[in-house]
C-alpha positions, 0 to 999 in steps of 0.5 A: 052648798047645802049638806043633807044628812043621810046617816046618823052621826052617832051610830051610822044608821040611816038618819031617817029612822028614829034615834032617841038614844042618839039624840040624847047622847048627841048632847054630850058626845061628839059625832063618831060617823060622817053624816054624809058618807057614813065613814068612821071619823077620827075624833079628838076630845079636848077640854074646850071642845072636840074635832072630828076628821072624815078623810073624805069630807074634812074636819068638823069642830064643836 
C-alpha cells in the first residue's frame, strides 16, 4: 500500500505548498499532524526517539 502525503506533518497545511520552516524543523522535531488525515497526533518524545499516534492511522516511530 502506497501512502501519499497530503498534509504537512508539522503545521497541518497542504503539503503541496512550500514549507521551508517546516523542512528545517522536521530535522529536529517529531511530526505533530497526521500527513494522511490532518488530525493532531499524540506525540511522546523519549531519549531514544519519538512516537506519534493518530487515532485513524495508527502509530509512527522515529
